[in-house]
C-alpha positions, 0 to 999 in steps of 0.5 A: 334285870339278870345283869343287874343280879349278876353284878350285885349279889347282895341285894335284899329281897325288897331291893331286888323287887325295887329294881324290878319294878323300875321296868314297867314304872319307866315304860308306863311314865314314859308313855305319858312324859319322855324321860327316857329317850324312846329308842332306848328305852327297851334298854333301860336296865343296861344302858341306864339303870346298871350305868347308873349303879356303877357308882356303886361298885366305887364307892360305898355311900353311908348314913352320913352322906348327903347325895346331890343327883345334879341334872336328874332328868327321869331320875338317874342315876339317883334313883337306883342309887337310892334303891342300893343305898336306903339309908342315904339322903338323895336330893335329886334336882333337875330344871325341868318340872315334869320330869321331877313329878315323874321322879316323885311318882316313881320314888313314892311307888317304890316307897323310897323315903330317902328320895327328895326332889327339888325343881331348880337350876343347878347354878342356883343350889345353895345346900351342902352335899358330900357327893355330887352324882350325875350323868354327861349333863354338860362338860366336866368343867362346866358341871364342876364350876356349878357345884364344886362350892356345894361339896362340903370339904370335910369327908366322912367316907374313905372316898374323898368328897366330890363329883362322881360323874359318868361320861363317855369319850375323850375328856381331856379338853374339859378338865377343871383347873385346880382339883383333882381328877380321877378317871375310872374306866367303867368296865373295870367296874362293870365289865359290860360291852355297852360300857366301852369308851365310858368312865366314872370321873371322880373330882374333888378339891385339892 
């Protein structure tokens, strides 16, 4: 939690309380339903919450933006981002219903009225969004193939509408065609050692 406060200096008291509450909530729920790797749960803040919040160092979502968290699992990156952007609507989708039960319970406990969930496969989504966020669910080209038609063309934000994908390793062999790709080293957004070789990849339509 201290690392989050170090990198995000202007959190309100409510946001600090919500972020601080995530530790106990995820530990309690993870003992019942495995949504975070059990070997990683003690590193929840640096490896999952701070990792998710790196997106907020690249873009400031507005009240007009609608954001899809594709393959949210246990609520990452959607829950931390919803705390930081309480006026932005987040839709967290996953194909595993029991994981969404955890997300719903955590969102309710935190009072996150800007979070809704949907039990659906990514390739079956039909609604339109300004941004899609995700954390290494699959190859970049596969994810883009699933979601690119769900992204609105016109943008209301200075950052173009598109996919904001947290990914590690070499992505050169999985870049989709006929789109614009920007790879931002994560350490340029949040300078922490665990983010070496990790990146935020922004993909948008040409």
